[in-house]
C-alpha positions, -999 to +999 in steps of 0.1 A: +226-560+812+203-530+805+226-518+776+227-553+762+189-554+762+187-520+744+213-531+719+193-563+712+162-542+706+180-520+681+194-550+662+160-566+661+145-534+648+171-531+621+166-567+611+128-562+610+132-531+588+155-551+564+131-580+562+101-557+555+120-538+529+130-570+511+094-582+513+080-550+498+107-550+470+098-586+462+061-580+462+065-549+440+087-568+415+061-596+413+033-571+408+053-552+382+057-583+361+021-594+364+001-587+332-027-561+336-062-577+332-078-571+297-107-553+314-083-528+330-065-522+297-099-515+281-105-489+308-072-472+300-080-471+263-114-457+270-107-431+297-070-422+297-064-405+264-026-401+270-024-439+270-029-440+232+003-420+228+025-441+249+052-462+231+047-500+236+075-503+261+061-475+283+026-491+281+040-523+294+058-504+322+027-485+330+007-517+334+032-530+361+031-497+380-007-497+380-006-531+397+017-517+424-004-486+428-037-505+432-020-528+457-006-500+479-033-473+477-068-473+492-097-456+475-127-443+495-158-429+480-175-399+496-210-383+492-225-417+482-199-426+455-192-463+451-156-471+441-154-492+409-126-507+389-131-479+364-124-453+390-094-471+404-078-479+371-084-445+355-068-427+384-040-452+388-032-452+351-030-414+350-010-409+382+015-436+373+025-417+341+045-396+366+064-427+378+076-440+344+113-446+342+117-443+380+123-469+407+093-490+419+083-469+449+048-456+445+042-421+459+055-428+494+042-410+525+004-415+521-021-443+513-056-429+510-073-414+479-107-398+486-131-395+457-162-372+454-187-377+426-182-341+414-167-308+426-170-304+463-169-277+489-139-274+513-131-248+539-103-224+530-085-201+553-072-167+541-051-142+560-050-104+557-024-094+581-036-105+616-071-112+603-080-148+596-110-154+573-128-187+567-147-193+535-161-220+513-140-231+483-153-252+454-126-277+444-119-304+419-090-319+439-064-313+465-033-329+480-029-328+517+007-327+529+016-362+542-021-370+538-046-381+513-053-370+478-088-358+472-104-359+437-137-352+420-145-381+397-162-360+371-132-337+370-109-367+367-129-379+336-129-344+321-091-342+325-081-377+314-104-377+284-088-346+268-051-351+263-043-316+249-060-290+270-034-289+298-059-296+325-056-329+344-065-329+381-048-363+386-015-352+371-018-320+391-024-335+425+000-363+422+027-339+410+022-323+444+030-357+460+063-358+441+070-323+452+065-331+488+090-359+488+116-334+499+095-328+530+078-295+518+058-285+487+079-257+473+082-266+436+115-284+442+110-321+440+138-347+447+159-347+415+175-378+401+210-363+401+224-339+427+242-321+400+209-311+385+197-288+414+217-257+404+204-257+368+168-266+379+168-237+404+182-212+379+158-222+351+127-227+372+131-193+390+136-175+357+107-192+341+084-186+371+092-149+370+085-147+333+053-167+337+040-143+364+047-113+341+028-130+313-001-138+336-002-102+348-002-089+312-029-114+302-005-128+275+000-162+291-005-195+272+007-231+275+006-232+313-025-225+334-025-191+351-032-208+385+005-216+386+011-180+396-003-188+431+031-203+442+061-222+430+045-255+441+014-247+420+037-237+391+054-271+393+020-289+393+004-270+363+037-272+344+036-309+349+001-310+334+013-290+303+045-311+300+023-342+294-007-327+277+007-297+258+042-311+252+047-298+217+036-262+226+058-263+257+088-276+238+084-249+212+075-219+233+092-228+266+121-249+255+143-244+286+114-253+309+105-283+288+141-295+290+141-294+328+109-314+330+122-338+304+153-344+326+132-347+358+107-371+344+132-388+321+105-387+294+099-368+261+062-367+255+066-343+226+079-373+207+050-396+215+026-404+187-009-418+187-005-456+188-042-464+191-045-479+155 
């Protein structure tokens, strides 16, 4: 009798999981097909400079993904900041660039996005052998593992308004969210094809070593030197450059560009300004 009861619970749990999964898929499909309001499109044109380079089919796809993002993520203003549609659409429109040509899942594993008005102070812990030191760190954004994304609104605007400087805090922090889908942030995201892992590891390891040498010699360009902190930071800053400095990356770092082109299934070096 007891085992029958346990089996019934297991079956009920499986059925509930299937029903909820179907519900979420149906909801996402409906949101994906819903036109983005004109006011939201105007925000994208005004604040997200990369939007002007997107081909029409990718713009349409981005609109649908923004709808899903806004439905599934919660925005919280800190230090007196009031969350507006401009904040929500600007961040969603930038983050969802990373999801183009993927399935309709939307950065699983977390829900909350915390927004400060400007740069903020966070506590950082550093270790020197057994010595643990706590110090203040001024930040423009961060991604907590299996937790929220934290962003400075002014730094969001600075990054999204300039599509060619290679600095975009939204792309950076949400690249970390892709990276952590394999459970840890180590610069190795979940790849589309299992056959890609060996090539990815070979190229990324080689490029990271070359990058660290360039940083140490003060001869680095294309990718922000902050990437030398760790493989996970290298993946995040390389993502920024892939979207914002795509032509330079393709010309100067062609092997790295090809790996990101395969991973994102996009070729931003071929995008042209479609704003006129």
